[in-house]
N, C-alpha and C positions, 0 to 999 in steps of 0.2 A: 504492502499499500504505500505512497505516494504521500508525505508528510505535507500540508497544506500551510504555509505560512499566515495565518490574521496578523490582518494591521489595524484591529478595531480590537480594545475592550472588551471580556465577551458580558461581563456583569450589565450595561445595558439590554443587552439584545435580549440574557435573561430573563429581567424586569420587567421589557415589552411583555415579549410570548405568556409568561406567568398573570400579566394584569388585567390579561382582556377579557373581554365578556367570554369568550369561550374557555376559556380556562374555568370557567367555575361548573364546572359537570356536564362542560361538551367534551368538541375533538378538535384540537389540534394538528395539522399537516405543513409538515414541511421537509424542503428536498434534503437527501444524504447527506448532498454538494454542498448546501450552503450552513447545514450545522458546523460541518467539521473546518472549514470557511473562519465560521462568524464568530463560535462561539467552542468547539473544538468534543469532537466527537466525547473522549470521557468526559469531560463538567456536566455537557450536556445529560448523558445518560446519571450522571450521580444527582443531578437538579430535577429528575421525570423522578430518581428512583429515590430521591430525600422527599418526596410529599405524597408516597403512595400510590402514584399515575400508574394506567396500562400505557409499556409502548411499543409496538406493532413497525416491522419493518414489511413496507410494499412496495417490490420493484422498486424505485429510486427515493423512496420516501419513505419518510421516520410518519406514523403516526398514533400520538399521542393523547388514552383515552380518560378525560381529568373526572376521575372518577376511581374514589380507593376502594370501592364493591367487587366486587367477582364481575368476570364480567366470561359471558363463552360466545366463540367463535363457533355459526350456527353451520357454515358451510365457505 
C-alpha cells in the first residue's frame, strides 16, 4: 500500500464528519482514498470504534452506521 502524505491536520475533518446531522443515528459515507489522504486510516478507524459505531467497507467506500446498537446485514 502506498503511503499518502496528508497536507492538513486530521482533527478538523474528524470534528466535521462526526458533528454532521447524519452522525446522530444515520449513515456516513466517505471514499477510502479521501480517508487515507485527509485523516489517515488508523486514526479514522480509531474514531469510529471510539464512538461505538459500525464500519463497513463497500468497494472504494467506507460506510459508517452511526448507531451503537447491533446491526444485521440482510443480503
